[in-house]
N, C-alpha and C positions, 0 to 999 in steps of 0.2 A: 490457693496460690501455689504454683509449682516451685520446687526447690531451685530450679534453674534461675528463678527471679530473685530468690533470697541470697543465694551464695555469692553473687558478685558484690552485694553490699556488705555481707559478712567479711569477705576477704578484703575489701577496700578499707573498711574501718579498722581492721586489725593491722593492715599495712600502714595506713596513715599514722595511727597512734604509736606503733612500735618504731617507725623510722623518724617521725617528726617530733614526737613527745617522749620517746623512750618509756612508754606505758605498756605494760604487759596486761592484756585484757583476756579474760576467759569467757567464751560464749556460753550462755545457758540455753535452756530449751525454749524454742519459739512458741508463742501462744497468740490467740486472737484477742485483740483489744476490744472491750465492750463500751468504754466511755471516752469522752473527749479530753478529760483532765490529764495533764502531763504527769509523768512519773518522775521527772527531774525538775530542777530549779531554773534551768536555762535551756532553751531548745532552738535549734536551727531547722527550718522547714524549706524545702525546695520542690518545685514542680518539675515533672519530666513529661514531655509530649513527643509522640512519634506516630508513624503511620499505623503500626501494629497495635499500639496500646498507649494509654496515658496513666500517669500515676504521680505519687509524691513520696518523699522521704523526709522523715524528721529524726533528728538526733537529739535526745534529751539527757542532759548531764545533771547529776546531783552536784551541789555546790562543792563538796570536798574534792570530787573527781576533776571538775573543770578548773578549780584553783591549782591543783597539782599539774594538770596539763599545761595551764598558762605559765606556771613557774618553770616547768621543764622547757617549754618552747621559747619563752621570753628571757630566761636566764635571771629572773628576779622574782622575789616573793610577791605574791598578789594576795591581798587581805580579803577582798570581797568581789562580788560580781559587779563590774563596772563597765564603762564603754569599751575599754580595751578587751575585756573578757568576752563581751557580746560580739565584738568585731571578730575575735578569734573563733568563736563558735560558728559564725558565718563562713569564715575561711575553711574551717574543718569540714563543714557541710559541703562546701564547694569541692574540696579535695576528694572527699569520699565519693561524692556523686560523679565527679570526673573520672575517678578510678573505676567505678562500676560501669560508667558509660563505655570506657575502653573495652571492658570484658564483654559487655552486651554487644558492642559493635562486632567483635570477633565471632559472636554467636549469630550474627545477622540481624540484630535489632539496632535501629538507630533512633536516638533521642535528641531533642533539643532541651536545654536546661534553662529554667527561669533563674532570676536573681534570688538568692536565698533571703528569707526573712528570719529574724531572731526575736524570740519572746522570752522575757525573764520574769521571775516571780514565782512564789509558791502557788501550786495548784492552778497554773495557767492552762488555758484550753489550747489544744492542737486540732485544727480543722483541716482535714485533707479534702482537696477539691474534687475528689473522685468518689464514685459510689461503691467501689470495691471494699472488701473486708480489709481491715488493718491488722497486719501481723507485727507482733513485738518480738524483737530479738534482744533479750536481756544480756548484759555483760557485767562481769565482776572484775574489779581491780583491787589492789591493796588499799586504795583510798575510798572504796565504795563502788556504787553501781552506776551504770548509764544504760540507756535504752535506744535502740534504733527501731523506728516505726516505718513500715513499708506498706503502701496502699496502691494497688493497681486495679484498673478495670480494663477489660478488653480481651 
């Protein structure tokens, strides 16, 4: 997968989390994902379709990270992954994908976005609907790690 397809998502997640949740995330080294099991405890997944290619994006948060994001965004302490937190993961997934879509549009790629789905629970599966390889972008915060999965074919 070309860096030009990774960087818009990397920039969008950093932008959304720094502006909306006041979270400073440090990107790690991207790598290929070999299994379907999530690396986090709650994940948002969204499909992207366009004339040039199709793909999907998943953002998988460990519980400590998403609880801190939720507290920062909602202004109140959140004790566990609940409906409010899963709704928030869906919104973050939407915001990140929307931000990346704007960057892709400037590069000449147009996408339509599906409605994001959210899955919570330890060791849940993430199934990308495309046959391409899945790239994992790991991120580290002071509260732990989260992971962005990008899968494109085309």
